[in-house]
C-alpha positions as a printed Julia matrix, in Angstrom:
56×3 Matrix{Float64}:
 -42.86  -63.51   12.16
 -39.98  -61.64   14.26
 -37.34  -62.03   12.45
 -39.41  -61.27    9.23
 -39.76  -57.25   11.23
 -36.18  -57.31   11.97
 -35.96  -57.26    8.32
 -37.94  -54.44    7.59
 -36.44  -50.97    8.71
 -39.53  -49.56    9.68
 -38.18  -45.84   11.09
 -36.39  -45.03    7.85
 -37.33  -42.04    5.75
 -35.85  -41.45    2.49
 -34.36  -37.62    2.3
 -35.25  -35.77   -0.93
 -31.22  -36.19   -1.86
 -31.97  -40.1    -1.86
 -35.11  -39.89   -3.78
 -33.67  -37.32   -6.57
 -30.71  -38.95   -7.2
 -32.61  -42.25   -7.54
 -34.75  -40.59   -9.97
 -32.14  -39.05  -11.61
 -30.05  -42.35  -12.17
 -33.36  -43.98  -13.48
 -34.99  -41.07  -15.57
 -31.65  -39.73  -17.01
 -31.22  -42.29  -20.32
 -35.28  -41.91  -21.33
 -34.22  -38.42  -20.9
 -31.49  -37.68  -23.25
 -32.96  -40.26  -26.13
 -36.19  -38.27  -26.13
 -33.91  -35.83  -26.39
 -31.69  -36.69  -29.03
 -35.19  -37.89  -31.07
 -36.66  -34.38  -30.85
 -33.21  -32.7   -32.17
 -33.45  -35.0   -34.9
 -37.01  -34.25  -35.79
 -36.12  -30.45  -35.65
 -33.3   -30.86  -37.7
 -35.25  -33.38  -39.8
 -38.77  -30.8   -40.87
 -35.58  -27.78  -41.16
 -34.08  -29.81  -43.77
 -38.08  -30.76  -45.23
 -39.04  -27.14  -45.73
 -35.63  -25.95  -47.29
 -36.32  -28.88  -49.85
 -39.26  -27.39  -50.16
 -38.64  -23.97  -50.37
 -35.63  -25.15  -53.12
 -38.5   -26.73  -55.73
 -40.78  -23.69  -55.54
């Protein structure tokens, strides 16, 4: 049991810089994909509106 307690740092408190860097590394690819999909959606809607105006 004593060896197990030595493996964990109970007094370690992560700083906000470490937390934000970790979150940025995890969420950055997801945000990048989401922004590309949003841009594609906007371009698609504008294209459909342009084609719709051309038909009438």
